[in-house]
Backbone as a ProteinNet text record, in pm:
[ID]
protein_1_A
[PRIMARY]
MLLILVAAAGVYLAAKFIPPYWTYLGMLDPVKEAAMAMVSGPNVNEASVRAELIRRAQAQGLTLEDDDIDITQDGTMLVVQVTWVAPVELPRHRYDLRFRIEERVPLR
[TERTIARY]
9453.4	9324.9	9231.9	9266	9191.2	9172.5	9243.7	9211.8	9086.5	9094.3	8987.7	8870.1	8850.1	8756.4	8699.1	8787.9	8712.3	8693.1	8762.1	8681	8559.6	8563	8443.3	8296	8331.7	8256.5	8185.3	8296.3	8273.1	8173.2	8205.6	8128.5	7982.7	7963.9	7854.3	7759.6	7807.4	7762.6	7726	7819.6	7763.8	7668.8	7666.5	7556.8	7414.8	7424.7	7297.1	7266	7368.3	7316.8	7312.6	7405.9	7417.8	7255.3	7214.1	7088.2	6966	6937.5	6865.6	6928	7046.9	7132.8	7069.1	7099.6	7091.4	6951.4	6862.7	6718.6	6685.4	6753.7	6749.5	6770.3	6875.8	6930.8	6864.1	6803.4	6708.1	6559.1	6547	6440.2	6462.1	6563.7	6579	6530.4	6539.6	6473.5	6353.6	6280.2	6135.2	6067.9	6126	6050.3	6066.8	6173.2	6222.3	6116	6071.2	6034	5861.4	5837.9	5696.8	5683.1	5747.8	5747	5725.6	5804	5830.7	5694.7	5647.5	5486.1	5400.7	5404.7	5281.6	5290.2	5382.9	5415.8	5388.3	5434.7	5437.1	5319.5	5244.2	5127.6	4999.4	4933.6	4807.9	4658.3	4696.2	4625.5	4641.1	4751.3	4844.9	4799.6	4713.4	4656.1	4745.2	4709.4	4796.6	4786.6	4647.1	4644.1	4736.5	4746.2	4805.5	4934.4	5005.6	5161.1	5158.5	5103.5	5106.7	5110.8	5030	5039.1	5163.2	5213.3	5319.5	5441.8	5442.2	5554	5564.7	5431.6	5411.6	5467.5	5420.3	5467.7	5639.4	5672.8	5817.3	5918.5	5824	5922.4	5924.8	5794.3	5785.5	5879	5888.8	5965.7	6167.4	6171.3	6317.4	6287.8	6162.3	6169	6137.1	6065.4	6019.7	5865.8	5836.6	5672.4	5664.2	5575.2	5545.2	5386.2	5327.7	5190.1	5175	5068.8	5002.9	5021.5	5032.9	5094.4	5235.5	5310.4	5452.4	5496.4	5403.7	5410.5	5327.7	5403	5351.5	5376.4	5264.1	5265.4	5205.3	5256.3	5227.7	5246	5199.9	5272.6	5334.2	5431.6	5502.2	5524.8	5443.6	5449.3	5465.9	5562.8	5518.6	5617.5	5641.3	5700.8	5625.4	5640.1	5578.1	5647.6	5623	5714.3	5655.1	5755.6	5725.7	5793.4	5759.8	5825.5	5793.8	5898.2	5886.4	5974.3	5918	5961	5944	6026.9	6023.7	6108.5	6097.7	6219.7	6223.4	6354.9	6387	6463.1	6415.3	6471	6596.1	6705.5	6812.1	6827.7	6821.6	6798.7	6974.8	7041.2	7169.5	7160.6	7220.7	7206.7	7189.6	7086.2	7076.1	7057.8	7012.1	6997.8	6955.9	6850.6	6780.9	6754.6	6817.3	6845.2	6728.4	6709.7	6564.7	6641	6679.3	6720.5	6605.6	6600.4	6514.6	6579.1	6478.7	6512.5	6390.5	6434.1	6364.3	6425.1	6302.4	6382.8	6247.9	6335	6217.9	6261.6	6202.9	6206.1	6128.8	6183.1	6116.5	6107.4	6000.4	5975.8	5910.1	5931.9	5850.4	5728.4	5627.1	5515	5507.4	5423.9	5435.8	5303.6
-8899.5	-8904.4	-8826.6	-8701.2	-8588.4	-8566.5	-8600.1	-8641.3	-8737.1	-8828.8	-8906.7	-8894.7	-8804.7	-8745.3	-8609.2	-8557.4	-8448.4	-8518.2	-8585.6	-8674.6	-8757.6	-8788.5	-8850.7	-8770.8	-8652.6	-8523.2	-8466.1	-8471	-8421.2	-8507	-8639.3	-8727	-8723.6	-8730.1	-8712.6	-8606.7	-8475.4	-8353.8	-8367.6	-8416.1	-8444.7	-8526	-8625.5	-8729.6	-8659.5	-8573.3	-8501.1	-8368.7	-8317.7	-8188.1	-8182.1	-8316.7	-8346.2	-8401.4	-8476.7	-8528.8	-8419.1	-8303.7	-8204.9	-8122.3	-8096	-8038.7	-8083.4	-8249.2	-8329.2	-8346.5	-8330.9	-8304.4	-8172.8	-8048.1	-7944	-7939.2	-7989.9	-8044	-8120.6	-8214.8	-8301.7	-8214.8	-8111.2	-8064.5	-7952.2	-7890.9	-7793.4	-7831.7	-7935.2	-7973.9	-7980.4	-8064	-8082.5	-7949.1	-7851.7	-7707.7	-7607	-7634.5	-7593.8	-7659.9	-7785.4	-7850.5	-7800.7	-7790.4	-7745.2	-7607.4	-7516.8	-7374.6	-7392.4	-7483.1	-7487.8	-7541.9	-7642	-7695.8	-7614.4	-7508.1	-7417.1	-7315.5	-7291.4	-7203.5	-7250.5	-7369	-7456.1	-7525	-7594.3	-7663.2	-7639.1	-7617.5	-7542.2	-7637.2	-7737.6	-7849.2	-7851	-7800.9	-7796.4	-7693.6	-7718.8	-7605.4	-7654.8	-7513.4	-7543.4	-7659.3	-7724.7	-7798	-7943.6	-7970.8	-8049.5	-8064.9	-7905.1	-7887.8	-7898.9	-7871.7	-7861.6	-8036.8	-8096.1	-8262.9	-8305.7	-8249.1	-8328.7	-8280.3	-8180.9	-8104.5	-8200.9	-8212.1	-8313.3	-8453.1	-8485.3	-8640.3	-8650.5	-8565.7	-8585.6	-8532.5	-8462.9	-8431.8	-8552	-8613.6	-8758.9	-8829.8	-8832.8	-8923.9	-8919.2	-8761.5	-8730.6	-8768.4	-8803.3	-8816	-8676.9	-8574.1	-8449.2	-8450.3	-8394.1	-8375.3	-8219.7	-8218.2	-8082.8	-8047.2	-7949.3	-7939.7	-7817.9	-7809.4	-7688.4	-7553.4	-7529	-7401.3	-7364.1	-7480.1	-7473.5	-7405.5	-7441	-7429	-7293.7	-7198.2	-7071.1	-7040.4	-7025.6	-7026.9	-6882.6	-6782.7	-6662.1	-6594.2	-6492.6	-6425.7	-6309.4	-6239.3	-6129.9	-6050.1	-5976.1	-5866.3	-5984.8	-5984.3	-6108.1	-6231.4	-6257.9	-6393.9	-6457	-6581.9	-6669.9	-6711.9	-6725.3	-6740.6	-6879.4	-6958.4	-7090.3	-7096.1	-7094.1	-7094.4	-7228.1	-7273.8	-7374.6	-7358.3	-7359.8	-7304.5	-7461.9	-7494.3	-7603	-7567.4	-7623.3	-7651	-7780.6	-7767.2	-7934.4	-7925.7	-7978	-7971.8	-8086.2	-8055.7	-8110.1	-8129.8	-8253.9	-8275.5	-8317.9	-8242.3	-8303.1	-8283.3	-8328.7	-8342.5	-8195	-8166.6	-8040.8	-7922.4	-7966.2	-7855.3	-7889.1	-7815.6	-7846.3	-7708.8	-7765.1	-7620.7	-7675.4	-7557.6	-7565.9	-7504.5	-7578.8	-7521.9	-7501.2	-7391.7	-7317.9	-7318.2	-7375.7	-7422.4	-7320.2	-7253.4	-7207.6	-7210.5	-7263.8	-7268.7	-7200.8	-7105.6	-7017.3	-7009.2	-7036.3	-7057.4	-6962	-6865.2	-6752.5	-6792.8	-6797.7	-6836.2	-6733	-6671.1	-6590	-6637.9	-6563.2	-6609.3	-6568.7	-6653.3	-6657.6	-6554.1
16364.7	16384.8	16370.3	16402.7	16344	16200	16100	15955.7	15932.3	16010.2	15995.3	16049	16128.7	16196.5	16097.5	16019.5	15946.9	15827.8	15780.5	15660	15688.7	15782.3	15836	15846.1	15930	15902.6	15746.2	15686.2	15554.2	15494.6	15481	15404	15472.1	15592.4	15655.9	15606.7	15607.1	15561.1	15450.2	15337.8	15194.2	15173.8	15257.1	15241.8	15270.4	15356.2	15368.7	15294.7	15215.8	15176.5	15016.2	14965.2	14822.2	14745	14813.5	14790.1	14713.3	14816.1	14770.8	14645	14648.1	14523.5	14398.9	14428.9	14296.3	14269	14342.8	14311.4	14224.1	14294.8	14208.2	14051.2	14050.3	13939.4	13822.7	13890.6	13807.5	13771.2	13835.3	13819.1	13687.5	13664.2	13593.8	13459.2	13390.8	13256.1	13275.3	13371.8	13369.9	13374.6	13432.1	13455	13311	13249.7	13129.2	13014.8	13007.6	12874	12944	13076.7	13092.4	13019.5	13040	13006.3	12835.3	12767.8	12650	12577.8	12683.4	12611.1	12624.5	12730.8	12745.7	12608.3	12582	12432.3	12309.4	12299	12180.4	12155.3	12241.8	12217.7	12261.1	12121.4	12147.9	12219.7	12255.8	12336.5	12486.8	12503	12641.1	12732.2	12818.1	12951.2	13060.9	13156.3	13269.9	13354.2	13353	13470.8	13399.1	13305	13230	13279.5	13264.1	13289.5	13448.3	13542.4	13637.3	13722.1	13635.7	13664.2	13631.4	13517.5	13445.2	13542.5	13582.3	13678	13795.6	13897.3	13966.1	13989.9	13857.5	13825.9	13814	13772.4	13729.2	13868.7	13941.7	14067.4	14168.6	14139.9	14239.1	14187.9	14054	13992.2	14056.1	14089.3	14172.6	14309.6	14355.7	14510.5	14552.5	14508.6	14581	14523.3	14673.8	14680.6	14651.2	14507.8	14515.3	14509.3	14557.5	14580.8	14436.4	14430	14327.6	14367.5	14482.2	14535.9	14495.1	14517.4	14442.3	14310.5	14239.2	14081.1	14074.3	14006.5	13941.8	13822.9	13757.5	13579.7	13569.8	13520.3	13506.1	13359.6	13342.5	13211.3	13246.3	13203.9	13254.3	13103.7	13027.7	12937.9	12825.8	12739.6	12633	12648.8	12799.2	12850.1	12947.1	12893.1	12999.4	13102.9	13210.6	13360.6	13418.1	13436.6	13522.7	13637.9	13727.9	13867.1	13962.7	14020.3	14120.2	14227.7	14323.7	14464.1	14549.1	14647.1	14751.1	14858.9	14961	15066.3	15127	15102.4	15175	15262.8	15403.9	15517.2	15513.5	15584.3	15606.6	15762.8	15820.3	15937.9	16000.4	16086.1	16137.8	16283.6	16359.5	16497.5	16559.9	16638.5	16695.6	16599.4	16490.9	16393.6	16250.1	16222.3	16075.6	15993.7	15900.6	15795.2	15697	15642.6	15541.8	15447.4	15329.3	15187.7	15115	15054.2	14986.4	14829.3	14763.9	14610.3	14508.5	14428.1	14336.7	14200.5	14076.6	13965.8	13882.7	13781.6	13711.7	13600.2	13490.7	13345.5	13273.8	13190.3	13113.9	12964.2	12911.8	12744.1	12683.5	12560.4	12498.7	12437.5	12459.3	12401.4	12265.9	12185.9	12034.7	11979.4
[MASK]
++++++++++++++++++++++++++++++++++++++++++++++++++++++++++++++++++++++++++++++++++++++++++++++++++++++++++++

């Protein structure tokens, strides 16, 4: 009986915590592609990259705002950084999982 209870708790926690991490993994490629597009495309501007990242995040079920996306230059590197907080509601507790994806690409 105890084994069944522990297994049920494990399944419950997995159902709560896996989706935010799955979204994180799903956003790795869009952030990398956005950084690459910024340095390789002469007609690509920051606003279009932000809009594309927001669109791709929405496809993953994630709501991003412009403030969650930071595009800066660090020396000879272009840095695209996306951060967000995913709340996980548990009985009597709320966990805020903080995610950050940073992609650095050399400027040409």
